[in-house]
N, C-alpha and C positions, 0 to 999 in steps of 0.2 A: 798734216802738221799740227795745226791748232788754230785757234781764233786769231791770235796776234800774228803768227807767222803767215797764215793765209791772207790776212788783211794787208800785210806788207807786200806780199806777192801780187795781190790784186792792184795795189797802188802803183807798183812798178809796171804792171801790164797796161795800165791806162796811159802810159807814156809811148806805147807803140805808135809808129807812124803809118803802118799798113795793117789791115786785118789779116788774121790767120787764114789759111786756105779753107774753103767751105766744104768741098766734096771729100768723101772718105778716100777716094783715090789720090787726090792731090795731097791730103794730109799724110797718107801712107808713103807717098813718094818723098815728101819732105823728110819724114822720119827716117826712112831708109838712107837718104842722102846724109843726114846728120849722124846716124849711127854706123854708117859705112857698109853694113851687111843686113840681109833680110833675116838672118838668124838672130842678130842682136835686137832687131825690131820685134821679132816674134817672141823672144824671151821677155822683153819689156811688157808686151801687151798680153802675154799668156795665150798665144795662139801658135799654130804651126807655121813654119817658114813658107809652106805651100799656100796657106791662106793669105799671108802677106803678099806673095807674088801675084795672087789673083786680084787683090785690091790694087796693086801697082799697075796691072794691065787693064784695070776697069772691068774685069770679068765679074766681080762682085761690086755692087754699087751702094747697097744699104746695109751697114752693119747692125747687129743687135744693139739695143740701147746701152747695155753695159760696156760693150766693146767700143761703141761710138764715144762714150764718155771718157774711157781710158785713152783712146786715140787722141781726142781733142785735148785732154789734160797733158799728155806727153808732148804734143806739138806746141801747146801754149807755153810749157815750161822751157822749151828750147828756142822759141821764136824771138828774133831780134835781140840777141844777148848784148850787143854793144849799145843799143838804144837804152835798154834796161839799165845797164851799168852806168851809162852817162847820167841818166835821171837819178839814180841812187847816189852817185858821187856829187851831183849838184845839190841834192837835198842834204847830204852830209857835210857839205862845205859852205853853202851859202843860203839856200832857201829854207831849209828845215822841212818839217812835216806838218800837215794839218791833220787833226784827229777829231772825230766825232764819237763820243762814247756814252753808253748808258750801262751802268753797272752799280754794284753795291760797293760803297766806299765806307770804310771805317778808319779810325785814327788811333794812333798810339802817341800820346803827348807826354808832357812832364808829369811827374807823380802828383796824384790828386786830381787830375783832370781826365775826363773820358768823353768820348763821343761815340754813341752806339752807331753801328753800321746801318746805312740806309741806302735805298735805291736812288741814284741821282742821274740825271741826264746833263752831261756837260756839253754845251753846244760847241760848235767847231772852234777848236783852239789851235794856235800856232805853236808848235814845239820848236825850239831853237835847233840849229844844225848839230850842236854837240850831242843832243839827245837822239837825233836821227842817226848820227854816226854810231853811237853806242848800240842802238837797236840793230842796225845793219851788220855791224861787226859781230855781235852776238849771234845773229841769225846765220851768218856765214861760217861761224865757228861751230855751228851745230848745237846751239843752246836749246834747252828744253822749253816747252810751252810755259812752264812756271817761271823760268828765268826771264823769258821775254815779258811775261806779265809783271814781274818785279821791276824790270827796267822801265816799263811803261808807267807803272804806279809811281815810281820815283820821279819820272819826268812830269807826270800830271800833278804830283804833289808840289814840285818845284814851281811849275808855271801857274797853276790855277790856285792851289790852296795856300802856298807860301808866297805867291805873287813875286816870284824871282828874288826872294830874300827880304822883302819889305815887311812881312808879317808872319806870324805863327812859326817862330823859330823853333826847331827841334821837332816839329810835327812830322810823324811818319805815317804815310798813307797805306792802308790795306785795301787791296783791289780784288774783288771776287764777284761771282755770279754775273758774268758779263753777258748782257743781252744784245748789245750792239757795239761794234768796234770797227770803224772805218778810217783808214789812213788815206791821205792823198799827198802827192808830191808837189 
């Protein structure tokens, strides 16, 4: 997806109450159960249905590195969907998001004032629930990485640079060259 989308997914995954299955066979059995057929699992992973069946029966125990990563990613994306949704809903309605970011920030302000972009590390900030809701809604609607970055920049501008409307009125934040972006619920 992208830096912002992946970070939002990782934050939701930290809400899991149980770890994902460890062995390749257990992961494959879970994936087949979720997708209903070995053909669907095989298509998703880019292998043959026979290969999926062999993993399900534990005839193959160690997948190649690339397949192991695809398998783990597919299982992680489908693991505990209700827990993930509850955590996202809680963040969007009451608790908000925590964000730790290191990126290049520049500003567009009133005519005659400028501020050149520079690399800044903003320590862990609490984004209010309305910003979390906007990010989750945009992600669910299939927003592009740039749209998610724009929403994040707007939220950071509101919370950090404009101090929730107490200063720097009209300041627009430009957000680029992201080195670190971590969300937490």
